[in-house]
C-alpha positions as CSV (number, residue, x, y, z in Angstrom):
1,M,49.6,-112.2,-216.4
2,T,46.1,-113.0,-215.0
3,P,44.8,-111.2,-211.9
4,D,45.2,-114.3,-209.7
5,E,48.8,-114.7,-210.9
6,E,49.5,-111.0,-210.2
7,A,48.1,-111.4,-206.7
8,D,50.2,-114.5,-206.1
9,R,53.3,-112.7,-207.3
10,L,52.6,-109.7,-205.0
11,L,52.2,-112.1,-202.1
12,E,55.5,-113.8,-202.9
13,L,57.2,-110.4,-203.0
14,M,55.8,-109.3,-199.7
15,V,57.0,-112.5,-198.1
16,A,60.4,-112.1,-199.6
17,V,60.7,-108.5,-198.2
18,E,59.6,-109.7,-194.8
19,Q,62.1,-112.4,-194.7
20,A,64.9,-110.1,-195.9
21,I,64.6,-107.9,-192.8
22,P,67.4,-108.7,-190.4
23,R,66.3,-110.1,-187.0
24,G,68.2,-107.4,-185.1
25,L,66.4,-104.7,-187.1
26,R,63.1,-106.4,-186.5
27,R,63.7,-106.6,-182.7
28,E,64.7,-102.9,-182.7
29,W,61.5,-101.9,-184.5
30,D,59.3,-104.0,-182.2
31,A,61.0,-102.4,-179.2
32,R,60.5,-99.0,-180.6
33,L,56.8,-99.7,-181.2
34,A,56.5,-100.9,-177.6
35,R,57.8,-97.6,-176.4
36,Q,55.3,-95.5,-178.3
37,P,52.6,-94.0,-176.1
38,V,49.0,-95.1,-176.5
39,L,47.1,-92.2,-175.1
40,I,43.5,-91.5,-174.2
41,A,41.9,-88.7,-172.3
42,R,39.6,-89.3,-169.3
43,Q,37.3,-87.0,-167.5
44,G,34.9,-87.9,-164.7
45,V,31.2,-87.6,-164.7
46,F,30.2,-86.9,-161.2
47,A,27.1,-87.8,-159.1
48,A,25.3,-85.3,-156.9
49,H,27.1,-86.6,-153.8
50,G,30.5,-85.8,-155.4
51,G,31.6,-89.3,-156.3
52,I,32.5,-90.4,-159.8
53,F,29.6,-92.0,-161.6
54,A,31.3,-92.6,-165.0
55,Y,34.2,-91.5,-167.2
56,Q,34.2,-89.8,-170.6
57,L,37.0,-91.1,-172.8
58,S,38.4,-89.3,-175.9
59,A,41.3,-89.6,-178.3
60,R,44.8,-88.3,-177.7
61,S,47.2,-89.2,-180.5
62,P,49.9,-87.5,-182.5
63,E,48.1,-88.6,-185.7
64,L,44.8,-87.0,-184.5
65,K,45.1,-83.2,-183.9
66,T,42.5,-83.0,-181.1
67,E,42.4,-79.2,-181.2
68,R,41.0,-79.4,-184.7
69,A,38.4,-82.1,-183.9
70,A,35.5,-79.8,-184.9
71,A,36.8,-79.8,-188.5
72,W,37.3,-83.6,-188.7
73,N,35.7,-85.6,-191.5
74,A,33.8,-88.8,-190.9
75,H,36.9,-91.0,-191.5
76,Q,38.9,-89.0,-188.9
77,H,36.1,-89.4,-186.3
78,E,36.0,-93.1,-187.0
79,R,39.8,-93.3,-186.5
80,A,39.6,-91.4,-183.3
81,T,36.9,-93.7,-181.9
82,A,38.9,-96.8,-183.1
83,H,41.9,-95.4,-181.2
84,V,39.9,-94.9,-178.0
85,L,38.2,-98.3,-178.2
86,G,41.4,-100.1,-179.1
87,A,43.5,-98.4,-176.4
88,T,40.7,-99.1,-173.8
89,F,39.1,-102.4,-174.6
90,G,41.9,-103.8,-176.8
91,R,44.4,-103.9,-174.0
92,A,44.6,-105.7,-170.7
93,D,43.9,-104.1,-167.3
94,L,40.6,-102.4,-168.4
95,E,39.8,-101.6,-164.8
96,H,42.9,-99.4,-164.6
97,V,40.8,-97.1,-166.8
98,A,37.3,-97.9,-165.6
99,H,37.6,-98.5,-161.9
100,G,34.2,-100.2,-162.0
101,R,32.5,-97.2,-163.7
102,L,30.8,-96.8,-167.1
103,L,32.9,-95.5,-169.9
104,F,31.3,-93.0,-172.3
105,V,32.8,-93.0,-175.8
106,R,31.6,-90.8,-178.7
107,C,30.8,-93.3,-181.6
108,P,30.2,-92.0,-185.1
109,R,27.4,-93.1,-187.3
110,A,29.3,-96.2,-188.7
111,Y,29.4,-97.6,-185.1
112,V,25.7,-96.8,-184.5
113,V,24.4,-98.5,-187.7
114,G,26.7,-101.5,-187.3
115,D,29.1,-100.8,-190.2
116,L,31.9,-100.8,-187.6
117,P,31.8,-103.1,-184.5
118,V,31.8,-102.0,-180.9
119,P,33.5,-104.1,-178.2
120,P,31.1,-106.6,-176.6
121,R,31.3,-104.8,-173.2
122,P,27.9,-103.4,-172.5
123,D,28.8,-103.6,-168.8
124,R,31.3,-100.8,-169.3
125,L,30.8,-99.1,-172.7
126,V,28.2,-96.3,-173.1
127,V,27.7,-95.5,-176.8
128,E,27.5,-91.8,-177.1
129,V,26.1,-90.7,-180.5
130,P,27.7,-87.7,-182.2
131,D,26.3,-84.2,-182.3
132,G,24.3,-83.5,-185.4
133,L,23.7,-87.2,-186.2
134,H,21.3,-87.5,-189.2
135,V,18.5,-89.7,-187.8
136,D,17.1,-92.2,-190.3
137,R,15.8,-95.7,-190.2
138,A,19.3,-97.2,-190.1
139,V,20.2,-95.1,-187.0
140,V,17.0,-96.0,-185.2
141,D,17.4,-99.7,-186.0
142,G,21.1,-99.5,-184.8
143,L,20.2,-98.0,-181.5
144,R,17.5,-100.6,-181.0
145,R,20.0,-103.3,-181.7
146,L,22.6,-101.9,-179.4
147,R,20.1,-101.6,-176.6
148,S,18.9,-105.2,-177.2
149,N,22.5,-106.2,-176.7
150,G,22.6,-104.5,-173.3
151,F,24.4,-101.2,-174.3
152,R,23.4,-97.9,-172.8
153,I,23.1,-94.9,-175.2
154,A,24.0,-91.3,-174.5
155,L,22.7,-88.2,-176.4
156,P,25.0,-85.1,-176.0
157,G,24.4,-81.4,-176.7
158,F,20.6,-81.6,-176.3
159,V,18.9,-78.4,-177.5
160,D,15.5,-79.9,-178.3
161,R,16.0,-80.3,-182.1
162,V,13.4,-82.4,-183.9
163,E,16.0,-85.1,-184.7
164,Q,17.1,-85.2,-181.1
165,R,13.5,-85.7,-179.9
166,R,13.3,-88.7,-182.2
167,L,16.2,-90.3,-180.3
168,L,14.8,-89.7,-176.8
169,P,12.9,-93.1,-176.6
170,Y,16.2,-94.9,-177.3
171,V,18.7,-93.2,-175.0
172,D,19.6,-93.7,-171.3
173,F,21.5,-90.5,-170.8
174,V,20.9,-87.0,-172.1
175,K,23.6,-84.3,-171.9
176,V,22.7,-80.7,-171.6
177,D,25.3,-77.9,-172.0
178,V,24.9,-75.7,-168.9
179,R,25.3,-72.6,-171.0
180,D,22.0,-73.4,-172.6
181,L,20.2,-73.6,-169.3
182,D,20.5,-69.8,-168.8
183,V,18.0,-69.3,-171.6
184,E,16.1,-72.6,-172.0
185,G,16.1,-73.6,-168.3
186,A,13.3,-75.8,-167.0
187,P,11.5,-76.4,-170.3
188,L,14.6,-77.9,-171.9
189,V,15.2,-80.1,-168.9
190,E,11.6,-81.3,-168.9
191,V,11.8,-82.4,-172.5
192,A,15.2,-84.0,-172.1
193,A,13.9,-86.2,-169.2
194,S,10.5,-86.9,-170.8
195,Y,11.4,-90.6,-171.6
196,G,13.1,-91.3,-168.3
197,A,16.8,-90.7,-169.3
198,L,19.3,-89.6,-166.7
199,L,20.5,-86.0,-167.3
200,I,24.1,-84.9,-167.3
201,A,25.0,-81.2,-167.1
202,E,28.1,-80.9,-169.3
203,F,30.7,-78.1,-169.6
204,V,30.3,-77.1,-166.0
205,E,32.9,-74.3,-165.4
206,S,31.7,-72.4,-162.4
207,A,30.0,-72.9,-159.1
208,D,27.0,-70.9,-160.2
209,Q,26.5,-73.2,-163.3
210,L,26.6,-76.2,-161.0
211,A,24.1,-74.8,-158.6
212,H,21.7,-73.8,-161.4
213,A,21.9,-77.3,-162.8
214,R,21.2,-78.8,-159.4
215,E,18.2,-76.5,-158.9
216,L,16.7,-77.7,-162.2
217,G,16.9,-81.3,-161.0
218,I,20.0,-82.5,-162.9
219,T,21.9,-85.1,-160.9
220,L,25.0,-85.9,-163.0
221,F,27.7,-83.3,-163.8
222,Q,30.7,-83.1,-166.1
223,G,33.2,-80.2,-166.6
224,N,36.5,-78.6,-165.7
225,L,35.1,-77.2,-162.4
226,L,34.9,-80.8,-161.2
227,E,37.8,-82.3,-163.0
228,R,40.0,-81.5,-166.0
229,A,40.6,-84.3,-168.4
230,G,43.7,-86.3,-167.6
231,V,45.8,-88.3,-170.0
232,L,46.4,-92.1,-169.6
233,D,49.1,-94.0,-171.4
234,R,48.0,-97.6,-172.2
235,A,51.2,-98.6,-173.9
236,G,52.2,-100.7,-170.8
237,A,49.0,-102.9,-171.0
238,R,49.4,-105.9,-173.3
239,P,47.1,-106.0,-176.4
240,V,44.1,-108.4,-176.1
241,S,41.4,-109.5,-178.4
242,M,38.3,-107.3,-178.3
């Protein structure tokens, strides 16, 4: 049997199996899928006046153990991002999630360099690059392409590493862990803002941390002091093309 004949035979077998499933069982399966939750986590990014400036979205799924995210491999990070993008932009009623705000989504290297597509919604989506991203020509070209298509870029966990400095000309937001401000303080903030990016103080857990970040001139804030991440179920929103 030739490879083409084998492929045709396999296709015939798949069609036969599909046709053999009783309609009632198919309806039951479709109904079960419709009841499955489609979860994402959402946490506000707050402006200095206390209003919500944007939202950070992250994965919540039984298949993705979020408490072990630090140990994920590249494929798991890509799956998590695909879940968030699909649950958010791949379903109707986007504004139920966005409320007119920007949506920050951590996008692994494959999304940055163009191996995987991002939804064509630069009006909402902020592409947040991953911590520890290896910066090479493909990454720089990818960020340039994303920005030329209207997307905003966010750089999290800024601690003034050499590779992070290379990204500063291409980002619109820089996130700084407030715990690093105790030691680095003003010099770190000065470098982070050197190309005009807006700064976000992240992991704000106390009023003292918030006050310190404000004193250093940071104007956007994210952390459990301001809002703990809530979980949204998008199962009720019909799927749409991204």
